[in-house]
VOBA-1610 file (N, C-alpha, C; in pm, whole numbers, padded with zeros to 5 digits, always signed):
BEGIN
Met-02050-06243+01969Met-02247-06292+02032Met-02292-06131+01985Gly-02240-06056+02107Gly-02312-05942+02081Gly-02328-05842+01953Trp-02200-05873+01855Trp-02183-05776+01750Trp-02374-05879+01682Leu-02343-06002+01696Leu-02439-06082+01609Leu-02543-06019+01648Ile-02592-05981+01775Ile-02713-05994+01798Ile-02792-05860+01762His-02656-05715+01799His-02722-05631+01758His-02719-05624+01584Val-02690-05660+01517Val-02713-05688+01356Val-02842-05745+01303Ser-02881-05848+01416Ser-02965-05900+01443Ser-03101-05816+01466Ala-03065-05728+01568Ala-03189-05644+01605Ala-03194-05545+01465Trp-03066-05463+01428Trp-03074-05364+01342Trp-03176-05453+01213Glu-03177-05558+01158Glu-03237-05623+01058Glu-03411-05668+01068Arg-03394-05673+01228Arg-03561-05664+01218Arg-03651-05542+01223Val-03598-05377+01203Val-03598-05279+01232Val-03680-05277+01071Ser-03787-05208+01084Ser-03859-05191+00950Ser-03806-05071+00862Pro-03828-05135+00736Pro-03783-05022+00610Pro-03830-04856+00654Gly-03943-04863+00704Gly-03950-04727+00733Gly-03899-04629+00839Arg-03860-04710+00953Arg-03784-04665+01046Arg-03637-04648+00995Arg-03572-04687+00963Arg-03449-04674+00890Arg-03450-04584+00827Val-03555-04554+00722Val-03581-04426+00666Val-03560-04306+00767Leu-03677-04300+00836Leu-03697-04237+00939Leu-03558-04156+01016Gly-03462-04268+01061Gly-03336-04277+01115Gly-03278-04212+01031Ala-03240-04187+00908Ala-03147-04165+00856Ala-03187-04048+00834Phe-03301-03973+00800Phe-03346-03841+00780Phe-03315-03775+00946Val-03343-03854+01029Val-03273-03770+01170Val-03140-03726+01121Arg-03097-03804+01118Arg-02925-03827+01158Arg-02906-03734+01043Val-02940-03676+00917Val-02946-03596+00810Val-02936-03462+00880Ala-03077-03440+00936Ala-03089-03336+01019Ala-03019-03285+01126Ile-02951-03370+01215Ile-02855-03319+01306Ile-02760-03297+01230Trp-02686-03336+01123Trp-02578-03334+01045Trp-02577-03160+01010Leu-02721-03180+00932Leu-02722-03027+00894Leu-02736-02937+00977Ala-02796-02924+01105Ala-02795-02863+01184Ala-02651-02801+01272Leu-02620-02908+01254Leu-02444-02905+01346Leu-02419-02822+01228Leu-02432-02827+01106Leu-02340-02747+00982Leu-02375-02540+00989Ile-02546-02602+01003Ile-02607-02409+01024Ile-02493-02370+01148Val-02486-02454+01254Val-02437-02377+01348Val-02314-02333+01321Leu-02204-02448+01258Leu-02054-02405+01215Leu-02063-02325+01107Val-02170-02303+01019Val-02119-02157+00902Val-02134-02024+01004Glu-02267-02031+01095Glu-02335-01919+01182Glu-02172-01861+01250Leu-02095-01985+01344Leu-02018-01935+01405Leu-01850-01918+01313Phe-01839-02013+01218Phe-01692-01952+01152Phe-01700-01920+01020Gly-01856-01937+00946Gly-01832-01909+00822Gly-01778-01781+00744Pro-01831-01696+00860Pro-01720-01517+00799Pro-01543-01534+00856Pro-01525-01598+00924Pro-01397-01593+00962Pro-01306-01721+00845Ile-01392-01776+00782Ile-01364-01905+00712Ile-01350-01809+00574Ala-01442-01733+00577Ala-01440-01617+00422Ala-01322-01509+00431Ile-01316-01470+00563Ile-01196-01388+00528Ile-01078-01447+00537Phe-01003-01587+00556Phe-00913-01644+00601Phe-00890-01704+00441Thr-00968-01739+00338Thr-01004-01753+00182Thr-00971-01599+00111Thr-01030-01467+00124Thr-01011-01423+00086Thr-00837-01341+00125Ala-00811-01377+00200Ala-00662-01271+00278Ala-00582-01345+00165Arg-00616-01479+00149Arg-00521-01599+00093Arg-00516-01504-00119Trp-00643-01575-00085Trp-00691-01520-00283Trp-00630-01388-00295Glu-00644-01302-00188Glu-00523-01135-00259Glu-00428-01153-00235Ala-00371-01279-00186Ala-00202-01266-00168Ala-00155-01347-00318Arg-00215-01443-00348Arg-00211-01464-00405Arg-00239-01384-00612Arg-00336-01311-00602Arg-00370-01217-00720Arg-00226-01107-00707Phe-00195-01088-00547Phe-00072-00947-00586Phe-00018-01026-00454Pro+00044-01089-00466Pro+00232-01144-00394Pro+00290-01044-00312Gly+00303-00900-00362Gly+00362-00822-00321Gly+00261-00772-00183Val+00130-00794-00123Val+00062-00761-00023Val+00099-00826+00107Lys+00245-00945+00084Lys+00286-01011+00199Lys+00393-00953+00255Val+00456-00822+00140Val+00521-00770+00201Val+00506-00655+00267Ser+00604-00640+00404Ser+00592-00590+00513Ser+00752-00470+00523Pro+00734-00353+00536Pro+00841-00263+00579Pro+00951-00309+00676Gln+01038-00295+00568Gln+01179-00351+00634Gln+01269-00172+00701Pro+01349-00157+00827Pro+01445-00041+00791Pro+01550-00052+00667Leu+01547+00046+00623Leu+01657+00064+00519Leu+01812+00068+00579Ala+01851-00018+00516Ala+02015-00031+00546Ala+02105+00049+00500Asp+02046+00106+00370Asp+02174+00182+00320Asp+02140+00299+00269Tyr+02231+00412+00375Tyr+02195+00558+00357Tyr+02323+00646+00293Ser+02410+00574+00234Ser+02471+00673+00123Ser+02387+00751+00063Val+02466+00825-00006Val+02406+00961-00085Val+02529+00918-00196Ser+02424+00948-00332Ser+02531+00992-00470Ser+02564+01121-00474Asp+02676+01188-00509Asp+02758+01292-00519Asp+02760+01310-00630Ala+02697+01229-00694Ala+02757+01306-00870Ala+02653+01456-00913Pro+02693+01515-01004Pro+02664+01662-01053Pro+02495+01619-01059Gly+02406+01761-01054Gly+02262+01739-01050Gly+02209+01791-01053Thr+02058+01848-01053Thr+01960+01941-01084Thr+01863+01931-00942Val+01889+02115-00942Val+01802+02138-00813Val+01623+02150-00891Met+01546+02107-00820Met+01419+02149-00863Met+01288+02128-00736Ser+01207+02290-00798Ser+01144+02373-00665Ser+00999+02328-00746Tyr+00880+02314-00664Tyr+00732+02271-00700Tyr+00638+02322-00602Phe+00618+02357-00620Phe+00478+02412-00518Phe+00554+02430-00341Gly+00613+02507-00363Gly+00677+02522-00217Gly+00779+02412-00165Tyr+00830+02313-00231Tyr+00940+02254-00218Tyr+01065+02193-00271Ser+01171+02190-00229Ser+01285+02213-00359Ser+01343+02039-00318Phe+01399+01975-00400Phe+01491+01901-00421Phe+01595+01874-00500Glu+01692+01788-00488Glu+01796+01755-00600Glu+01802+01635-00661Val+01813+01647-00765Val+01842+01507-00839Val+01948+01480-00879Pro+01990+01323-00874Pro+02178+01335-00901Pro+02178+01284-01103Trp+02123+01402-01217Trp+02140+01441-01303Trp+02129+01500-01324Thr+02237+01528-01460Thr+02198+01665-01516Thr+02175+01653-01681Ala+02141+01557-01717Ala+02072+01578-01855Ala+01932+01653-01911Thr+01928+01699-02030Thr+01798+01746-02101Thr+01683+01671-02030Phe+01637+01769-02052Phe+01497+01675-01963Phe+01344+01782-02007Lys+01232+01666-01996Lys+01125+01762-02048Lys+01048+01762-01873Glu+00949+01856-01909Glu+00859+01933-01799Glu+00690+01914-01832Lys+00645+01831-01736Lys+00509+01917-01713Lys+00426+01960-01605Val+00415+02045-01529Val+00325+02081-01451Val+00188+02104-01431Phe+00124+02017-01336Phe+00022+02006-01344Phe-00034+02116-01193Gly-00050+02211-01168Gly-00005+02306-01070Gly-00162+02331-00983Lys-00301+02267-01055Lys-00391+02286-00976Lys-00411+02135-00915Asp-00340+02053-00982Asp-00322+01931-00914Asp-00233+01893-00840Gly-00115+02002-00814Gly-00009+01983-00725Gly+00091+01867-00771Leu+00076+01832-00915Leu+00178+01723-01009Leu+00275+01807-01068Ala+00408+01765-01108Ala+00491+01802-01174Ala+00545+01664-01239Gln+00581+01694-01360Gln+00613+01508-01394Gln+00760+01594-01504Leu+00872+01473-01501Leu+01004+01529-01533Leu+01103+01377-01555Gln+01102+01436-01745Gln+01146+01329-01817Gln+01259+01320-01865Phe+01388+01248-01792Phe+01524+01263-01864Phe+01560+01240-01982Glu+01626+01307-02093Glu+01725+01233-02182Glu+01822+01129-02172Ser+01845+01133-02073Ser+01931+01002-01995Ser+01855+00889-01947Gly+01720+00863-01917Gly+01625+00782-01924Gly+01597+00763-01772Gln+01567+00876-01684Gln+01505+00846-01549Gln+01395+00958-01563Gly+01290+00922-01495Gly+01151+01017-01500Gly+01156+01028-01365Val+01054+01151-01289Val+01050+01151-01142Val+00883+01244-01191Thr+00827+01171-01110Thr+00677+01269-01074Thr+00708+01289-00944Phe+00624+01410-00897Phe+00640+01513-00742Phe+00520+01516-00724Ile+00472+01465-00662Ile+00312+01522-00594Ile+00314+01549-00444Val+00191+01613-00456Val+00134+01702-00300Val-00005+01702-00275Pro-00023+01591-00234Pro-00161+01535-00211Pro-00250+01677-00139Ala-00323+01718-00253Ala-00437+01827-00229Ala-00509+01801-00076Asn-00483+01642+00014Asn-00552+01666+00133Asn-00456+01600+00205Gln-00422+01666+00285Gln-00269+01618+00421Gln-00297+01547+00524Asn-00417+01514+00533Asn-00500+01469+00677Asn-00455+01267+00652Gly-00387+01222+00537Gly-00318+01123+00529Gly-00459+01011+00436Leu-00407+00924+00384Leu-00449+00852+00286Leu-00581+00783+00295Phe-00602+00758+00368Phe-00798+00742+00443Phe-00838+00835+00414Ala-00780+00935+00538Ala-00916+01065+00504Ala-00843+01097+00350Glu-00839+01087+00301Glu-00808+01145+00169Glu-00945+01039+00078Val-00949+00902+00066Val-01003+00799+00054Val-01162+00854+00065Val-01179+00842+00184Val-01271+00896+00228Val-01348+00989+00215Thr-01278+01130+00238Thr-01366+01236+00186Thr-01336+01288+00001Asp-01325+01193-00055Asp-01321+01249-00190Asp-01441+01154-00220Lys-01523+01280-00283Lys-01659+01204-00334Lys-01699+01137-00455Ser-01574+01183-00518Ser-01573+01112-00656Ser-01576+00952-00644Met-01494+00916-00539Met-01460+00755-00514Met-01641+00692-00464His-01631+00757-00342His-01786+00746-00323His-01728+00624-00192Met-01661+00640-00115Met-01571+00540-00028Met-01618+00605+00126Lys-01730+00692+00107Lys-01769+00738+00237Lys-01783+00614+00336Ser-01849+00523+00303Ser-01894+00410+00403Ser-01788+00315+00464Leu-01623+00379+00395Leu-01495+00323+00497Leu-01492+00346+00593Glu-01542+00514+00620Glu-01557+00568+00762Glu-01573+00472+00862Ile-01679+00401+00863Ile-01735+00293+01009Ile-01594+00168+00998Val-01554+00092+00895Val-01445+00044+00871Val-01326+00056+00967Leu-01256+00136+00904Leu-01136+00189+00895Leu-01172+00263+01062Gly-01242+00328+01151Gly-01241+00382+01212Gly-01153+00471+01312Asp-01064+00436+01434Asp-00985+00517+01457Asp-00880+00551+01378Leu-00850+00453+01273Leu-00725+00494+01198Leu-00713+00651+01101Met-00899+00693+01105Met-00894+00776+01058Met-00810+00925+01094Asn-00786+00925+01258Asn-00784+00988+01361Asn-00643+01039+01331Arg-00529+00937+01324Arg-00389+00886+01321Arg-00352+01034+01230Ser-00224+01016+01250Ser-00161+01076+01145Ser-00131+01008+01002Ala-00098+01135+00914Ala-00126+01044+00755Ala+00032+00966+00802Tyr+00145+00993+00880Tyr+00274+00882+00845Tyr+00170+00755+00894Asp+00144+00792+01053Asp+00070+00602+01099Asp-00041+00507+00988Gln-00117+00659+00936Gln-00213+00554+00840Gln-00123+00477+00697Tyr-00054+00534+00680Tyr+00024+00499+00562Tyr+00114+00358+00587Ala+00145+00357+00750Ala+00230+00264+00805Ala+00145+00171+00869Ala+00013+00205+00881Ala-00088+00073+00897Ala-00110+00041+00779Leu-00128+00111+00668Leu-00159-00008+00553Leu-00059-00083+00487Leu+00093-00047+00519Leu+00209-00120+00421Leu+00223-00259+00522Lys+00186-00235+00691Lys+00255-00337+00754Lys+00113-00437+00764Thr-00019-00403+00712Thr-00068-00525+00721Thr-00066-00615+00619Thr-00062-00736+00630Thr-00010-00893+00561Thr-00128-00970+00560Pro-00165-01073+00478Pro-00253-01187+00519Pro-00210-01263+00676Leu-00040-01206+00670Leu-00058-01309+00813Leu-00083-01253+00946Thr-00103-01054+00919Thr-00137-01020+01050Thr-00287-01051+01078Ile-00382-01091+00975Ile-00527-01087+00968Ile-00573-01204+01061Arg-00584-01174+01183Arg-00677-01276+01250Arg-00802-01323+01207Ser-00819-01419+01155Ser-00975-01437+01107Ser-01082-01476+01181Phe-00971-01547+01303Phe-01088-01603+01393Phe-01071-01481+01491Gly-00997-01395+01525Gly-01046-01323+01605Gly-01175-01184+01619Pro-01149-01096+01662Pro-01265-01030+01632Pro-01269-00978+01546Arg-01423-00970+01452Arg-01481-00944+01333Arg-01468-00829+01313Ala-01462-00680+01374Ala-01445-00592+01312Ala-01291-00520+01254Glu-01190-00612+01364Glu-01047-00600+01309Glu-01025-00704+01162Ala-01080-00785+01159Ala-01042-00887+01018Ala-01118-00825+00920Val-01209-00749+00932Val-01268-00701+00797Val-01231-00593+00782Arg-01142-00454+00869Arg-01059-00365+00855Arg-00895-00441+00803Gly-00900-00576+00881Gly-00759-00608+00781Gly-00792-00629+00631Ile-00899-00673+00635Ile-00898-00742+00470Ile-00931-00620+00389Thr-00968-00505+00422Thr-01007-00391+00323Thr-00862-00248+00347Leu-00788-00339+00487Leu-00635-00239+00401Leu-00526-00360+00332Leu-00573-00453+00312Leu-00523-00532+00221Leu-00540-00521+00076Thr-00700-00509+00090Thr-00678-00504-00066Thr-00671-00285-00107Met-00678-00223-00013Met-00597-00095-00044Met-00491-00117-00095Lys-00405-00160-00008Lys-00236-00190-00010Lys-00217-00208-00148Ala-00265-00334-00211Ala-00279-00389-00352Ala-00298-00283-00466Ile-00370-00179-00442Ile-00454-00085-00529Ile-00375+00035-00516Ala-00353+00108-00385Ala-00225+00196-00383Ala-00131+00226-00383Thr-00032+00107-00341Thr+00104+00108-00357Thr+00153+00087-00528Gly+00242+00103-00505Gly+00338+00067-00672Gly+00356-00036-00746Pro+00412-00079-00836Pro+00393-00166-00909Pro+00545-00265-00812Gly+00676-00149-00793Gly+00759-00267-00646Gly+00739-00306-00566Leu+00655-00305-00512Leu+00551-00324-00381Leu+00626-00485-00384Glu+00624-00607-00421Glu+00652-00710-00421Glu+00835-00728-00407Thr+00870-00644-00462Thr+01041-00637-00464Thr+01077-00582-00306Gly+01031-00525-00241Gly+01075-00471-00096Gly+00985-00281-00072Val+00980-00321+00098Val+00927-00201+00120Val+01031-00122+00271Phe+01094-00003+00244Phe+01174+00024+00327Phe+01152+00166+00409Ser+01148+00119+00530Ser+01124+00258+00615Ser+01264+00328+00649Phe+01246+00467+00642Phe+01336+00530+00677Phe+01340+00630+00740Glu+01427+00718+00835Glu+01470+00812+00953Glu+01525+00881+00895Leu+01547+01037+00841Leu+01613+01108+00854Leu+01587+01290+00918Ser+01641+01357+00868Ser+01645+01478+00972Ser+01553+01556+00935Gly+01410+01549+01012Gly+01308+01664+00966Gly+01234+01595+00898Lys+01245+01425+00847Lys+01165+01378+00750Lys+01123+01232+00771Arg+01084+01191+00756Arg+01063+01003+00769Arg+00963+00986+00658Gly+00946+00847+00664Gly+00871+00782+00541Gly+00874+00675+00471Phe+00871+00609+00382Phe+00873+00465+00341Phe+00896+00485+00163Gln+00965+00392+00129Gln+01022+00380+00006Gln+00986+00177-00028Val+00869+00251-00107Val+00808+00079-00202Val+00923+00099-00335Gly+00961-00037-00295Gly+01006-00080-00466Gly+01216-00078-00413Asp+01246-00145-00464Asp+01387-00232-00451Asp+01473-00180-00568Pro+01555-00066-00520Pro+01619-00023-00718Pro+01650-00128-00775Arg+01697-00248-00677Arg+01802-00371-00734Arg+01768-00426-00813Lys+01617-00483-00820Lys+01552-00577-00823Lys+01454-00484-00926Ser+01412-00324-00955Ser+01254-00269-00986Ser+01270-00168-01049Arg+01226-00137-01120Arg+01250+00001-01252Arg+01176+00117-01148Arg+01135+00081-01036Arg+01026+00190-01011Arg+01024+00199-00869Ala+01043+00341-00775Ala+01076+00347-00633Ala+00958+00483-00627Asp+00904+00461-00504Asp+00752+00521-00440Asp+00820+00608-00323Leu+00815+00748-00320Leu+00898+00766-00233Leu+00768+00837-00136Glu+00761+00788-00031Glu+00660+00849+00075Glu+00715+00936+00180Val+00703+01060+00160Val+00773+01135+00281Val+00674+01212+00336Phe+00691+01185+00477Phe+00612+01279+00584Phe+00689+01358+00680Gly+00685+01441+00674Gly+00743+01549+00861Gly+00720+01630+00717Met+00820+01757+00733Met+00853+01866+00674Met+00779+01935+00731Gly+00723+01977+00874Gly+00647+02086+00943Gly+00484+02014+00896Gly+00507+01866+00911Gly+00385+01785+00909Gly+00293+01771+00789His+00418+01789+00646His+00347+01761+00488His+00384+01626+00486His+00353+01612+00343His+00356+01442+00317His+00356+01491+00162Val+00439+01452+00118Val+00463+01476-00087Val+00512+01312-00126Glu+00480+01294-00200Glu+00501+01167-00304Glu+00619+01197-00419Ile+00735+01080-00404Ile+00776+01104-00555Ile+00837+00986-00630Ile+00783+00927-00715Ile+00793+00827-00783Ile+00939+00782-00875Cys+00993+00765-00904Cys+01119+00765-00967Cys+01118+00635-01039Val+01114+00630-01179Val+01121+00534-01303Val+01243+00541-01358Thr+01268+00452-01472Thr+01363+00446-01582Thr+01281+00364-01704Ser+01337+00437-01778Ser+01275+00372-01920Ser+01392+00246-01952Gly+01365+00153-02042Gly+01450+00029-02088Gly+01514-00057-01949Asp+01636-00121-01958Asp+01716-00204-01902Asp+01844-00129-01874Ser+01915-00030-01967Ser+02016-00023-01990Ser+02032+00077-01876Val+01940+00179-01779Val+01946+00249-01712Val+01899+00195-01586Lys+01965+00203-01482Lys+01891+00158-01349Lys+01895+00285-01255Leu+01800+00279-01112Leu+01792+00354-01034Leu+01929+00292-00966Ser+01980+00371-00790Ser+02053+00291-00708Ser+02007+00353-00571Gln+01996+00304-00512Gln+01969+00381-00338Gln+02086+00458-00317Pro+02192+00487-00350Pro+02266+00652-00336Pro+02154+00722-00394Glu+02108+00747-00505Glu+02055+00819-00608Glu+01922+00850-00550Leu+01842+00767-00509Leu+01743+00797-00439Leu+01757+00867-00256Asn+01859+00802-00206Asn+01876+00878-00086Asn+01937+01023-00155Arg+02021+01056-00265Arg+02023+01179-00274Arg+01880+01304-00287Ile+01744+01196-00348Ile+01633+01284-00349Ile+01586+01310-00240Leu+01609+01237-00121Leu+01535+01229-00019Leu+01619+01310+00059Thr+01694+01318+00129Thr+01790+01439+00202Thr+01834+01546+00128Ser+01772+01590+00021Ser+01781+01713-00012Ser+01623+01758-00007Leu+01510+01710-00022Leu+01439+01768-00028Leu+01399+01842+00125His+01310+01969+00085His+01270+02051+00233His+01155+02142+00169Ala+01127+02212+00300Ala+01039+02300+00250Ala+01056+02435+00239Met+01025+02527+00099Met+01093+02606+00116Met+01019+02747+00186Pro+01107+02812+00262Pro+01054+02980+00326Pro+00949+02985+00246Ile+00809+03062+00329Ile+00687+03083+00190Ile+00713+03203+00084Glu+00819+03302+00158Glu+00815+03426+00066Glu+00954+03381-00060Ser+00989+03242-00058Ser+01096+03264-00181Ser+01008+03116-00255Ser+00847+03056-00181Ser+00829+02930-00243Ser+00771+02943-00377Gly+00742+03076-00369Gly+00668+03090-00546Gly+00532+03024-00548Ser+00478+03027-00650Ser+00335+03006-00702Ser+00348+02840-00722Thr+00258+02794-00750Thr+00254+02623-00785Thr+00335+02586-00945His+00370+02698-01020His+00487+02682-01125His+00595+02661-01096Ala+00667+02539-01158Ala+00847+02499-01142Ala+00892+02630-01139Gln+01007+02619-01054Gln+01088+02707-01038Gln+01224+02616-01018Val+01322+02599-01155Val+01457+02515-01155Val+01559+02579-01131Thr+01662+02521-01065Thr+01799+02590-01065Thr+01842+02465-01131Ala+01946+02489-01215Ala+01990+02330-01265Ala+02097+02373-01362Arg+02150+02282-01328Arg+02283+02239-01407Arg+02255+02138-01515Gly+02145+02117-01509Gly+02069+02044-01682Gly+02026+02130-01752Thr+01960+02098-01823Thr+01883+02227-01926Thr+01718+02135-01929Lys+01639+02261-01975Lys+01476+02231-01926Lys+01463+02246-02082Arg+01385+02127-02112Arg+01316+02171-02226Arg+01142+02131-02250Ser+01097+02240-02264Ser+00973+02218-02270Ser+00860+02126-02383Asp+00759+02109-02414Asp+00753+01998-02506Asp+00700+02048-02642
//
């Protein structure tokens, strides 16, 4: 009976009041929606962006794992020396060489199918510092977003980059941290090699440590980011051409374990110094 009385009372309300009541309810819902957008809009946008980035670049979901295989190839090799550093590759085939001394970059292509790019970054203060201070990139504004990361060591900067995944970004946490997380996730997708999705590994060796981006069992490319050696940072990119030649972890470990900074008096100029059982061939 109460329900019938209620309906009868509502039916006696004029159409004008019904419309007014409807507008009031809509206004209330709009007000609540505005409040929710103000409170939760940015976090939802951050959450959505992180997931969208992960769909575009699945590799950003990968975080570093300790390297499990430290075995070293004992195959005959070739000793290379560039820009004050020396390392040995476990191949002896004839190779082509290009050296760009001004850029601190040397490229080697072996006829057996392996390729190596050796890079000494001009800015040794870390990836973030390099990006922010490089005027050609126009990224000075990132200094505010990156905050204290700019003051960390080159190793810690790269570690922060690789450890960032969609799951580490707290969309509803402090806004500055969430924005920094999204920025790092985007940089991770751009700055790391194509082998990222196959795995990232951290390594610790005598006098050096760093990260290997790419699992040679699954990828034709592995990027070695090596830190230490008197506070220096070098990059070594190893690739193979075709499916018939593959990299192996022992081969990469041969390069890593043999890498060292040369004494100043024997490091020479920025040109290549090669002591090899292989044969160098110029273009």
